C-alpha positions, 0 to 999 in steps of 0.5 A: 593890670600890673600887680602892685607890690604892697610893702609896709612903710619902713619902720611899720609892721602888721601884727597878725592875730597870734602876735596881736593877742600877746600885745593886747595882753601886755597892754591889758596888764599895764593898764590894769596896773596903772588903774590899780595905782589910781591913774585916770585915763586920758587920750590926746590927739595924734595930730598936733601943731608943729609949734607945740611939739617943736617947743623948747619944752619938747623932746629936744633937737634930736627928736625934733629932727625925727618928727613927721611933719605935714601941711593941711589944706589950710596951710597949717604946719602940723606934726604927728606926735613923737611921744605922749608927754608934750600933748599931756603937758598941753592938756594940763596947761589948757585945763586949769581946773584939773584937781591936783595931784593929777595922775593920768595914763595913756596908751597910744601910737607915736611916730619918729623918723629915726633909726630902726633896731630890735624892738624899735620902729618908726610907728610904735605904741607908748604906755605912759603914766604922769603925776602932776602936783607932787614935789616929793620924790615919793612920786618918782618912787611910786612910778618905779615901784609901779613899773616893777609890779607891772613887769613882775605881772608880765614875768619879765625881770628888769633893773631900773637905773636912776640918776638926777639931772641936777647932779650930773649938770652940777658936776659938769659945771664943777668940771668947767663945761660952758653952759652953751655946751652942756646939753651936747656933753650930756648927750655924749655921756649918755652913750657911755655904756654903749661906746665906752670911756675912750670913745666918749672922751674922744667925742668930748675932745671934739667939742672944744672943751678945755683940757682941764674939763676933759681931764676932770670928766675922764677922772670922774668916769673911771673913778670906781667910787662914783657909784656911791652917793657919798662920793658927791658930798665934797662937790655938793659943798661947791655947787648948788645943783649938785647939792639939790640933786644929791638931796633928791637922790637921798630922799628917793633912795630912802623910799626905795629901801623902805619899800624893799626894791633897792636891790632892783634899782641901781644908781648910775651917775652917768645916766643922762636921758638926752632929752632936754625936758628933764629937770631932776630925777631920771630913770631907765628900765632894762632887761636883767638878762640883757637880751635887748640892750636898749631900755624898755621903759624910761622917764623922769621929772620935768617941772618946766614943761607945763609952765613953759607952755603957759608962758611962765617960769612957774614950775609945775611939779611933774614926773612921768614914766613911759613903757614901750609896748613894742619892745616889751613884746619883742622881749617876750618873743625872744624868751623861749620859756614864755608860754602865752595863750594863743586865743581868748576863745572860751567856746568854738561852735562847730555845725554839722549841717545845722548852721542856724541852730549853731548860731543860736547856741553861739549867741546864747553862750555869748549872752552868758558872758563867754567869748565864742567863735562860730565856725562859719564855713563848711569845714569838716569836723576833723579839720575843725578839731585840728584848728581848735588844737592848734589855736589852744581852744579848750572847749568845742561845741558840736551841733548836729542832727542828733543834738538838735533832735534831742534839744541839746548840744555837746561840749568836748574838752580838748585837753581831757577828751571828755564830752558832756551833753547840755540841754538847750531848747532850740527855736523851731519855726511853728512852735 
């Protein structure tokens, strides 16, 4: 029989125990933080109708192109979710009795047939929080502070860049960009930090914009004063979108200053977040040391999605944030200074030809709430202790003839080398 070469599907990967323990520690840290902020758990299906995910209130044309689609035996057009946002919006739309404001969190797998790069795969895990029913920028501020708290617990230094889609779209209107070209121009501007001004202008010229529009955008991009909110005051007097976006940003900044996080949050007037879903404040989270160039978290306000799914123009105030578990794991892996424990085991039980008695002690320790690994093989004591050292297991329980005879077991501390004897009554047949 020919040996099969079983390779993972490109863009997917296996995580062996040492890595998976780190990933689960990240997940627990994020989940604990979400719960601290009053978020309730929610789970949505991985498999959805294509029509739902491809709606105009979804991720936009670029993500739709990356969507994994399939057909079931009933001929229904289905797709794997590419994020957790639209399935969540569907839940709120279909459940009108949900009490507002509603905060949820969800951690789950999503799928995109897109480019692969550091920390980015085609099967990956998103960790999302969304708030429905809050008009105020306090919702955005809380999510940004929550993000900073979470990364502080992970010992990862980050910076949050923020902007407002109304402000950006309004500025483009002032510059003379036609409505039908607006989304494309926004997507091009979103590349600014990656490709630079010259490349952005070149691409804008290919969009058949007017010469005056391109010149105005270029002047805006190179103006050293555009990082201050007061720069936009004259434009706010000319355009309602600029005014609304500026007012929302001023409110947000007032919260960030009051909460003393404004030094970690930076206004970026060109941040666009290419997804068409966003209607107001947007933000992206970056590593302060730039060891990974792409964002490790992002989000923003998307007030039209829930109402759109219901077939109404009524806005539902909604703001969300998403963390990429895989890219956070990659960031920790790249840091040479990170020391993550390799095991969750409290006790490692070794039998010296006393397997039944060792099993009883392991079961007893588990009943006390400890995490216990029982050595099931006939591993020699030396090799067993070597395993404990390599896997950073601090406490080793040794059970042999003498221990059973005297109704006790030995606990060896692998850090100090100290041993202690603990009384234990073994179950003996015939007692």
